[in-house]
C-alpha positions in Angstrom: 7.7 -26.9 10.9 4.3 -25.8 12.1 2.3 -27.0 9.1 3.2 -28.7 5.9 1.5 -30.0 2.7 3.5 -32.5 0.7 2.6 -33.2 -3.0 -1.0 -32.3 -2.5 -3.8 -31.9 -5.1 -7.2 -30.4 -4.6 -10.1 -30.7 -7.1 -13.4 -28.8 -6.9 -16.3 -29.8 -9.0 -14.1 -32.1 -11.1 -11.6 -29.3 -11.9 -8.1 -29.5 -10.5 -7.3 -26.2 -8.7 -4.1 -27.1 -6.9 -1.8 -29.7 -8.5 0.9 -31.6 -6.6 1.7 -28.5 -4.5 4.2 -28.3 -1.6 3.6 -25.8 1.1 5.1 -25.2 4.6 5.0 -22.5 7.2 7.1 -22.2 10.4 6.2 -20.9 13.8 5.8 -17.1 13.8 6.2 -16.9 10.0 4.2 -14.4 8.1 3.4 -15.8 4.6 1.7 -13.9 1.7 -0.1 -15.9 -1.0 -0.3 -14.0 -4.4 -1.7 -14.8 -7.8 -4.2 -13.4 -10.3 -7.9 -13.6 -9.5 -9.2 -17.2 -9.9 -5.8 -18.8 -9.4 -6.9 -20.7 -6.3 -5.7 -18.5 -3.4 -9.0 -18.8 -1.4 -9.0 -22.6 -2.2 -5.6 -22.9 -0.5 -6.9 -21.0 2.5 -9.9 -23.3 2.7 -7.6 -26.3 2.5 -5.4 -25.0 5.4 -8.6 -24.2 7.4 -9.8 -27.8 7.0 -12.9 -26.9 4.9 -11.5 -28.8 1.9 -9.7 -32.1 1.7 -6.8 -33.3 -0.5 -7.8 -35.6 -3.3 -7.8 -39.3 -2.2 -4.5 -40.3 -3.8 -2.7 -37.5 -2.0 -4.0 -38.3 1.5 -1.5 -41.1 2.3 -0.4 -40.7 5.8 -2.3 -37.4 6.2 -2.5 -36.0 9.6 -5.7 -34.5 11.0 -3.6 -32.8 13.7 -4.1 -29.6 12.0 -7.6 -29.6 13.2 -7.1 -30.8 16.7 -6.2 -34.5 16.5 -3.0 -36.5 16.3 -0.2 -35.5 13.8 1.4 -37.7 11.2 5.0 -38.7 10.8 7.2 -36.1 9.0 8.0 -38.3 6.0 4.4 -39.0 5.0 2.6 -37.4 2.1 -0.4 -35.2 2.6 -0.8 -32.7 5.5 1.8 -32.8 8.3 1.9 -30.8 11.5 4.4 -30.6 14.2 1.8 -30.7 17.0 -1.9 -30.1 17.7 -2.6 -26.6 16.5 -5.5 -24.2 16.3 -6.4 -22.6 13.0 -8.5 -19.5 12.6 -10.0 -18.1 9.4 -12.2 -15.1 8.9 -15.7 -16.4 8.0 -18.7 -14.9 6.4 -20.7 -12.6 8.7 -22.8 -14.8 11.1 -26.5 -13.9 10.7 -27.2 -15.2 14.2 -25.3 -12.3 15.7 -27.6 -9.6 14.3 -29.5 -8.9 17.5 -26.5 -9.2 19.9 -24.5 -6.2 21.1 -20.8 -6.0 20.1 -19.7 -6.6 23.7 -21.8 -9.9 23.8 -20.3 -11.1 20.6 -16.7 -10.3 21.5 -16.9 -11.7 25.0 -18.1 -15.1 23.7 -14.5 -15.9 22.8 -13.1 -15.2 26.3 -11.7 -18.5 27.7 -12.5 -17.5 31.3 -16.0 -16.6 32.2 -15.1 -15.4 35.7 -15.6 -11.6 35.6 -12.8 -11.0 38.2 -10.1 -13.3 36.9 -6.7 -12.1 35.7 -7.2 -13.9 32.4 -10.5 -12.1 31.9 -8.8 -8.7 32.7 -6.1 -9.4 30.1 -8.7 -10.4 27.5 -10.7 -7.3 28.0 -7.6 -5.1 27.7 -6.7 -6.7 24.4 -10.3 -6.4 23.3 -10.2 -2.7 24.0 -6.9 -2.3 22.1 -8.3 -4.1 19.1 -11.6 -2.3 19.2 -10.2 1.2 19.2 -7.4 0.2 16.8 -10.0 -0.7 14.2 -11.5 2.8 14.5 -14.5 2.1 16.8 -15.5 4.3 19.7 -15.8 2.6 23.2 -19.5 3.6 23.2 -20.0 1.4 20.1 -19.8 -1.7 22.4 -23.4 -1.4 23.4 -24.7 -1.1 19.9 -26.5 -4.0 18.1 -24.5 -5.8 15.5 -27.1 -5.2 12.8 -26.7 -1.4 13.3 -23.3 -1.5 11.7 -22.5 -1.4 7.9 -21.3 -4.5 6.1 -17.7 -3.3 6.2 -17.9 -2.6 9.9 -19.4 -6.1 10.6 -16.5 -7.6 8.8 -14.1 -5.6 11.0 -15.9 -6.9 14.1 -15.6 -10.5 12.9 -11.9 -9.9 12.4 -11.5 -8.6 15.9 -13.2 -11.7 17.3 -10.8 -13.9 15.3 -7.7 -12.0 16.5 -8.9 -12.3 20.1 -8.8 -16.1 19.8 -5.1 -15.9 18.9 -4.9 -19.1 16.8 -1.6 -20.8 16.1 -2.2 -20.4 12.4 -4.1 -17.2 11.4 -5.6 -17.2 7.9 -6.6 -13.8 6.4 -8.4 -13.3 3.1 -8.2 -9.6 2.0 -8.0 -8.3 5.6 -7.5 -4.7 4.4 -10.8 -4.4 2.6 -13.1 -1.7 4.1 -10.2 -0.3 6.2 -8.8 3.3 5.9 -5.1 4.0 5.7 -4.6 4.6 9.5 -6.4 1.3 10.4 -4.4 -0.6 7.8 -1.1 0.7 9.2 -2.3 -0.2 12.7 -3.1 -3.8 11.6 0.3 -4.0 10.0 2.0 -3.3 13.3 -0.3 -5.7 15.1 0.4 -8.6 12.7 4.2 -7.9 12.6 4.2 -8.4 16.4 1.6 -11.3 16.4 3.4 -14.1 18.2 2.2 -16.9 15.9 2.0 -17.8 12.2 -0.1 -15.9 9.7 -1.1 -16.6 6.0 -2.4 -13.6 4.1 -4.1 -13.3 0.8 -4.1 -9.7 -0.2 -3.8 -7.3 -3.2 -2.4 -4.6 -1.0 1.3 -4.6 -1.9 2.4 -2.1 0.7 0.7 -4.2 3.4 2.5 -7.3 2.1 5.8 -5.4 2.0 5.4 -4.5 5.7 4.2 -7.8 7.0 5.3 -10.7 4.9 8.5 -12.6 5.5 7.9 -15.1 2.7 5.7 -15.3 -0.5 4.0 -18.1 -2.2 2.9 -17.4 -5.8 0.1 -19.5 -7.2 0.2 -19.9 -10.9 -1.5 -22.6 -13.1 -2.2 -24.7 -10.1 1.4 -24.7 -8.9 3.0 -23.0 -5.9 6.4 -21.4 -5.9 8.0 -20.0 -2.7 10.1 -16.9 -2.6 12.0 -15.4 0.4 11.3 -11.9 1.7 8.4 -9.5 1.2 6.4 -8.6 -1.9 8.9 -6.3 -3.5 11.7 -8.8 -3.0 9.5 -11.6 -4.5 8.8 -9.4 -7.6 12.5 -8.7 -8.1 13.5 -12.3 -7.7 10.7 -13.5 -10.1 11.7 -11.0 -12.8 15.3 -12.1 -12.4 14.3 -15.8 -12.7 12.1 -15.0 -15.7 15.0 -13.3 -17.4 17.4 -16.3 -16.8 14.7 -18.8 -17.9 14.0 -16.7 -21.1 17.7 -16.6 -22.0 18.1 -20.4 -21.4 15.0 -21.1 -23.4 16.1 -18.9 -26.3 19.6 -20.5 -26.2 18.2 -24.0 -26.3 15.7 -23.1 -29.1 18.6 -21.7 -31.2 20.6 -24.9 -30.5 17.6 -27.1 -31.6 17.1 -25.0 -34.8 20.8 -25.3 -35.6 20.9 -29.1 -35.1 17.7 -29.5 -37.2 19.4 -27.6 -40.0 22.4 -29.9 -39.8 20.1 -33.0 -39.8 18.2 -31.7 -42.9 21.5 -30.9 -44.6 23.3 -34.2 -44.0 20.6 -36.9 -43.6 20.6 -37.8 -47.3 24.5 -37.9 -47.6 25.9 -41.4 -47.0 29.1 -40.1 -45.5 27.3 -37.8 -43.1 24.1 -39.9 -42.4 25.6 -41.3 -39.1 26.3 -37.8 -38.0 22.8 -36.7 -38.8 21.4 -39.7 -36.9 23.5 -38.9 -33.8 22.2 -35.3 -33.8 18.6 -36.6 -34.1 19.2 -38.9 -31.1 20.8 -36.1 -29.1 17.7 -33.9 -29.7 15.3 -36.8 -28.8 17.2 -37.2 -25.4 17.5 -33.4 -24.8 15.5 -32.3 -21.7 13.5 -29.4 -23.0 13.3 -26.1 -21.2 9.7 -24.9 -20.9 8.9 -21.6 -22.6 8.7 -19.1 -19.7 5.2 -17.8 -18.9 5.6 -14.0 -19.4 4.8 -11.7 -16.5 1.0 -11.0 -16.3 1.4 -7.2 -16.0 2.0 -5.1 -19.1 4.7 -2.5 -18.7 4.3 0.7 -20.8 7.6 1.8 -22.2 6.6 5.0 -24.1 4.6 8.1 -23.1 0.8 8.4 -23.2 0.4 12.0 -24.5 -2.8 13.9 -24.1 -4.5 15.0 -27.4 -3.5 18.6 -26.6 -1.6 20.1 -23.6 -4.0 22.7 -22.3 -3.1 25.7 -20.3 -0.4 26.0 -17.6 -2.9 26.1 -14.7 -5.4 23.2 -14.7 -7.4 24.0 -11.6 -7.8 26.6 -8.9 -9.8 26.6 -5.7 -10.1 29.8 -3.6 -11.5 29.5 -0.1 -13.5 26.5 -1.4 -16.0 24.9 1.0 -17.2 21.4 -0.1 -20.1 19.3 1.1 -23.6 18.1 0.4 -27.0 19.6 1.1 -25.5 22.8 2.5 -23.4 20.9 5.1 -19.8 21.9 4.7 -17.1 19.3 5.2 -13.8 21.1 4.6 -12.4 24.3 3.2 -9.3 24.6 1.1 -7.4 26.8 -1.4 -5.3 25.0 -4.1 -3.8 25.5 -7.5 -2.9 22.5 -9.8 -0.3 23.0 -12.5 -0.3 21.1 -15.8 1.5 17.7 -15.5 1.1 17.3 -11.7 -0.2 14.0 -10.4 -1.8 14.6 -7.0 -3.1 11.9 -4.7 -5.9 12.8 -2.2 -5.8 10.8 1.0 -7.6 10.8 4.3 -10.1 9.0 6.5 -13.3 7.5 5.1 -16.2 10.0 4.9 -14.0 13.1 5.3 -14.9 14.6 1.9 -12.3 13.2 -0.7 -14.9 12.0 -3.2 -17.0 15.1 -2.7 -13.9 17.2 -3.6 -13.4 15.2 -6.8 -17.0 15.7 -7.8 -16.7 19.4 -7.0 -13.6 19.7 -9.2 -15.3 17.8 -12.0 -18.4 20.2 -11.7 -20.7 17.3 -10.8 -21.8 19.1 -7.6 -21.6 22.8 -6.8 -19.4 24.3 -4.0 -21.0 25.4 -0.8 -18.8 28.5 -0.8 -15.8 29.9 -2.6 -14.7 29.3 -6.2 -13.8 26.1 -8.0 -12.5 26.8 -11.5 -11.1 24.5 -14.2 -8.5 25.9 -16.6 -8.9 26.5 -20.3 -8.6 24.0 -23.2 -9.3 20.9 -21.0 -10.5 17.5 -22.0 -11.5 15.8 -18.7 -11.6 12.1 -18.1 -13.6 11.2 -14.9 -13.9 7.8 -13.2 -15.6 6.7 -10.0 -17.1 3.3 -8.8 -20.4 4.1 -10.6 -18.4 4.4 -13.9 -17.6 0.7 -13.7 -21.3 -0.4 -13.5 -21.4 -1.1 -17.2 -23.6 -4.0 -18.3 -23.8 -5.1 -21.9 -24.1 -8.3 -24.0 -21.4 -6.9 -26.3 -18.0 -8.4 -26.3 -15.0 -6.3 -25.0 -13.7 -6.0 -28.6 -17.0 -4.8 -30.1 -17.6 -2.4 -27.2 -14.2 -0.9 -27.7 -14.5 -0.7 -31.5 -17.8 1.3 -31.1 -15.9 3.8 -29.0 -12.9 4.0 -31.2 -14.1 3.2 -34.8 -11.0 4.7 -36.4 -8.7 2.1 -34.9 -7.6 -0.6 -37.3 -8.3 -4.1 -36.1 -4.5 -4.7 -35.5 -4.3 -1.6 -33.4 -7.5 -2.3 -31.6 -6.3 -5.8 -30.6 -2.9 -4.3 -29.5 -4.5 -1.7 -27.4 -6.8 -4.2 -25.6 -3.8 -6.5 -25.1 -1.9 -3.6 -23.3 -4.7 -3.5 -20.8 -4.8 -7.4 -20.3 -7.8 -8.0 -22.7 -5.7 -9.8 -25.3 -6.6 -13.1 -27.0 -9.7 -14.8 -25.7 -10.3 -12.1 -23.1 -11.3 -9.7 -26.0 -14.2 -12.0 -26.8 -15.6 -12.0 -23.3 -19.0 -10.4 -22.9 -19.0 -7.3 -20.7 -21.8 -8.7 -18.6 -19.5 -11.6 -17.6 -16.6 -9.4 -16.4 -15.8 -9.0 -12.7 -16.0 -5.6 -11.1 -12.2 -5.2 -11.3 -12.2 -6.1 -15.0 -15.0 -3.6 -15.8 -13.0 -0.9 -14.0 -9.9 -1.8 -16.0 -11.9 -1.6 -19.2 -13.3 1.9 -18.4 -9.9 3.2 -17.5 -8.5 1.7 -20.7 -11.2 3.7 -22.6 -10.2 6.9 -20.7 -6.5 6.5 -21.4 -7.1 5.7 -25.1 -9.2 8.9 -25.4 -6.1 10.8 -24.1 -7.6 13.5 -22.0 -5.3 16.2 -20.5 -6.9 16.0 -17.0 -7.9 12.7 -15.3 -10.0 12.8 -12.1 -10.1 9.3 -10.6 -11.8 8.0 -7.5 -10.3 4.7 -6.3 -9.1 3.5 -9.7 -7.6 0.2 -8.6 -10.4 -1.0 -6.4 -11.2 -4.8 -6.7 -8.3 -5.4 -9.0 -5.7 -8.1 -8.8 -2.0 -7.3 -8.6 -1.2 -7.7 -12.3 -4.1 -5.4 -13.2 -2.9 -2.8 -10.6 0.7 -3.0 -12.0 -0.5 -2.5 -15.5 -2.5 0.6 -14.7 0.3 1.9 -12.5 2.6 1.7 -15.5 0.1 3.4 -17.7 -0.5 6.3 -15.3 3.3 6.7 -14.9 3.6 6.9 -18.7 0.7 9.4 -18.9 2.1 12.9 -19.2 -1.2 14.8 -18.5 -2.5 16.0 -15.1 -4.0 13.6 -12.6 -6.1 14.2 -9.4 -7.0 10.9 -7.7 -8.3 9.4 -4.5 -6.8 6.0 -3.4 -6.1 3.9 -0.3 -3.5 1.9 -2.2 -0.2 3.2 -0.7 2.0 1.3 -3.1 0.1 2.8 -6.1 0.3 6.3 -4.6 4.0 6.0 -4.0 4.6 4.9 -7.6 2.3 7.5 -9.3 1.8 10.6 -7.2 4.3 13.5 -7.1 2.3 15.5 -4.6 -0.1 14.6 -1.7 -3.2 16.3 -0.5 -4.1 15.2 3.0 -7.7 15.7 4.2 -7.8 15.9 8.0 -10.8 16.7 10.3 -10.3 20.4 10.4 -7.8 21.2 7.6 -6.3 20.2 4.3 -2.5 19.7 4.1 -0.4 19.8 0.9 2.9 17.9 0.6 4.6 18.9 -2.7 7.4 16.3 -2.7 5.5 13.0 -2.9 4.4 10.2 -0.5 7.8 9.5 1.1 8.1 13.2 2.1 4.6 13.1 3.6 5.4 9.9 5.6 8.7 11.4 6.9 7.0 14.6 8.1 4.1 12.5 9.6 6.5 10.3 11.6 8.6 13.2 12.7 5.6 15.0 14.1 4.2 11.9 15.8 7.2 10.7 17.7 9.1 13.9 18.1 12.3 12.4 16.9 14.7 13.9 14.3 12.9 16.8 12.5 11.6 16.1 9.0 13.9 18.6 7.5 16.9 16.5 8.6 15.5 13.4 6.8 17.9 12.4 4.0 15.8 13.7 1.1 14.9 17.0 2.7 18.4 17.7 4.1 19.9 17.1 0.7 17.5 19.6 -0.9 18.2 22.2 1.8 22.0 21.8 1.4 21.6 22.2 -2.4 19.6 25.4 -1.9 21.9 26.9 0.7 25.0 26.1 -1.3 24.6 29.1 -3.6 27.2 31.6 -2.3 25.5 35.0 -1.5 28.3 37.0 -3.1 27.6 35.3 -6.4 23.9 36.2 -6.5 24.4 39.0 -9.0 27.2 37.3 -11.0 25.7 35.9 -14.2 28.7 33.9 -15.4 28.6 32.8 -19.1 24.8 32.2 -19.3 22.1 33.6 -21.4 20.1 36.5 -20.0 17.1 34.2 -19.3 19.2 31.5 -17.6 21.1 34.1 -15.5 17.8 35.7 -14.4 16.4 32.3 -13.4 19.5 31.4 -11.4 19.5 34.7 -9.7 15.8 34.5 -8.8 16.2 30.9 -7.5 19.2 31.9 -5.4 17.3 34.8 -4.0 14.4 32.5 -3.1 16.8 29.9 -1.6 17.9 32.3 1.2 14.6 32.2 3.2 14.7 28.4 2.8 18.2 28.1 4.3 17.3 30.6 7.0 14.1 28.6 7.9 16.2 25.4 8.0 18.7 27.0 10.4 16.0 28.3 12.7 14.3 24.9 12.7 17.5 23.1 13.5 18.3 25.6 16.3 14.9 25.2 17.9 15.2 21.4 17.6 18.6 21.4 19.4 17.0 23.5 22.2 14.1 21.0 22.3 16.4 18.0 22.6 18.4 19.7 25.4 15.2 20.6 27.3 13.9 17.0 26.9 17.2 15.6 28.2 17.0 18.0 31.3 13.4 16.9 31.9 14.3 13.2 31.8 17.1 13.8 34.3 14.8 15.7 36.7 12.2 13.0 36.5 14.8 10.3 37.3 16.0 12.4 40.2 12.4 12.8 41.5 12.0 9.0 41.4 15.3 8.5 43.3 14.4 11.0 46.0 10.9 9.5 46.3 12.3 6.0 46.7 14.8 7.2 49.4 12.0 8.9 51.4 10.0 5.7 51.3 13.0 3.7 52.6 13.4 6.3 55.5 9.7 5.9 56.4 10.0 2.1 56.3 13.1 2.2 58.6 15.5 0.9 55.9 17.5 4.2 56.0 18.2 6.0 59.3 18.0 9.6 58.2 15.7 12.6 58.5 13.0 12.5 55.9 12.3 16.3 56.0 15.5 17.3 54.1 14.8 14.8 51.3 11.1 15.8 51.1 12.2 19.5 50.7 14.7 18.4 47.9 11.9 16.4 46.3 9.4 19.3 46.3 12.0 21.6 44.8 12.9 19.1 42.1 9.2 18.6 41.3 8.8 22.4 40.8 11.8 22.4 38.5 10.4 19.4 36.6 7.1 21.2 36.0 8.9 24.4 34.8 11.0 22.3 32.4 8.0 20.4 31.2 6.3 23.8 30.3 9.4 24.8 28.5 9.4 21.5 26.5 5.8 22.0 25.5 6.5 25.6 24.3 9.5 24.4 22.3 7.5 21.7 20.7 4.9 24.2 19.5 7.7 26.5 18.4 9.4 23.7 16.4 6.1 22.8 14.7 5.7 26.4 13.5 9.3 26.7 12.2 9.2 23.3 10.5 6.0 24.3 8.8 7.6 27.6 7.8 10.5 25.7 6.2 8.0 23.6 4.2 6.2 26.7 3.0 9.5 28.3 1.9 10.5 25.1 0.0 7.1 25.2 -1.7 7.6 28.9 -2.7 11.0 28.1 -4.2 9.4 25.1 -6.1 6.6 27.4 -7.4 9.1 30.0 -8.6 11.1 27.2 -10.4 8.0 25.9 -12.1 6.7 29.4 -13.0 10.0 30.1 -14.8 10.2 26.7 -16.4 6.6 26.9 -17.7 6.1 30.6 -18.5 2.7 30.2 -20.2 -0.5 32.1 -19.8 -2.7 31.5 -16.8 -6.4 30.3 -17.0 
């Protein structure tokens, strides 16, 4: 056991934050701490870091070994460590660093000041890896700290902490200010980090990737669950269901016994029976009423006020940007009911695109056209900057005066503003709560198009899961920007990826996008042979060609649709076959290249042995063989490169044919007028 707290209590300002908690972490374990905002997660990190102490009554036998001194015996109460350990926690940005260069700041942590030592070399290699991994350019090393934004300064402070490699690493919201690529890079880094990590984060995808155990902090108590975030949620809901059933069963038993007591307590012959039942109830160990899950799950649909047209939006050769400076160009059509997530690096133009779609800024070139009969709901971070002395209930009533009090309270409760929360003044709400209130207003207004820029920013996990459930229940059209991969995976059915020089569209959701991305990055199994894509191709190719014109016992419209889809399926299957053929050729060429490279190495080694006198043979023959092999190797490498490019083209062709098939299907399923 690396670090352990036994029966510890922490009070701050006279208020108990952690009450008789037990906590432990083993070597190399990655632990997530979750709970709603204000539950005490940061307090726990500060206790682990040594910034806070346990209350006096809980410090019996406490070890200070966690902060560099001797450890206590394992059976004592308080804080127990297995050995002297170093603990590192991300601090507030140090103002004394403002006039230093980044290189000066990061080299301060180097344990060896000798410029030419091996330890210094290893440190600088790791420093370079972290620096570029967090998205900085190598030229940024010479810039002054104060020239970076607040988010960039936080990233630099995190790099400095990671370079120290503490035995216990404490991270509070480490993914804030990071784009998707950097978050994924940090995930891989922490998974392979050789020591223990405790993470507080609202990024569920990040916790799923990194965490091997989860502590939930609720009402001052800590509960430990095995596995990552999703496994914790599944186990918690299962436990909640078991506890609810046990509680309801006991309550029914108590009610039944009370009825018997009331019925027989005044009858002389049954009085003893009534007393025994009363004694039994007095001795019964009561099961606590389970605390219901914080998140509200929507069970029905949230329907728009009216459906609107079939096509919601169209962009033709649209160039977006500010002040005449173009960022990107794209063409796109959005069909009614689609939920499209827009993703990409920070500053690439995602928010600009949303503003252009909403008509808040004009396009630089091309056309941007909304469909007919639209009621648009727009949200960005500025929308949440509401400030009022009104209560949440009064503010909501002003917006929706037709709602009866009962319905008003019910609606607010669905968005976690039930009970006393409805009486909070808007000015006292946190940024995340204000965002949740504005989104509740939009959803209650039931627009048929919602344009949302980072809707879950600054929200705790219960709030995210509530809105996630609401957006899944919403049957209108959504176009949204988000860095929350868990949220995107749950809500989006299509992905629009903004890259430096192009915009890519993935019509089959986030998993499809990830599978294509991984396949293109590592050159392994092609994306079309991933399980989901392969199943779809097989389904499309399975329509026998001789039956294309046989309508069977179907209506005319149904027969026409089947015939049209079967016809469109042929190029999909053909593209799949071509991609598979090119992939097989690519694999064979790569295998040949690998064999030739190994042969070159063997021949080179043998020539060296001859030159060193280890082998008594002529070197000229082997040199000639080596040169021929190198020529063959170069030719094969050129062939591999050509096949890679060819495969990328045919794989893209396959995706395009799939998209065409999907468009035909939707056109026939929704045969309404255009704009």
